[in-house]
C-alpha angles and dihedrals in degrees: 000000000000097000098038110140093030113121116201126180111211120207095173141120139199124353122346100030097049090039092055094045090045086065092050092051091046086055093054104267117140101240118190111196112207115205131190109242091196092070102034097265128271112007089225087072084078098054114106147257100076121207088198126001111294097005115101120218089214090056093046093051096050094045102045119137092019132117115229136204135170114232128179103216090182090069124076093232091050091051091049092052091047090052090050090050091050090053090061098039128092093210142009114214120197136169095175121125114277092254096051099085090056090055 
């Protein structure tokens, strides 16, 4: 795979972000999707149709071949873990609004 050995942290939701990182994962990159547990994760989890109850086919398709964790970035421990993940990543991909990292 052309991107084997590349590690990408994905802070993205719905549409363009997950679509872009889906392609990176399909090409062999290790993509780690980071979801906010305080809001129920990626909003695309709630887009029908559902393959099984509570699991959106839309979400599954855009997030195939990815690893996933929940991480509360508003909490000191969550921020510390995120910084540790960044130290071992080749890239951080985000499609969140510009003010979101500060929050």
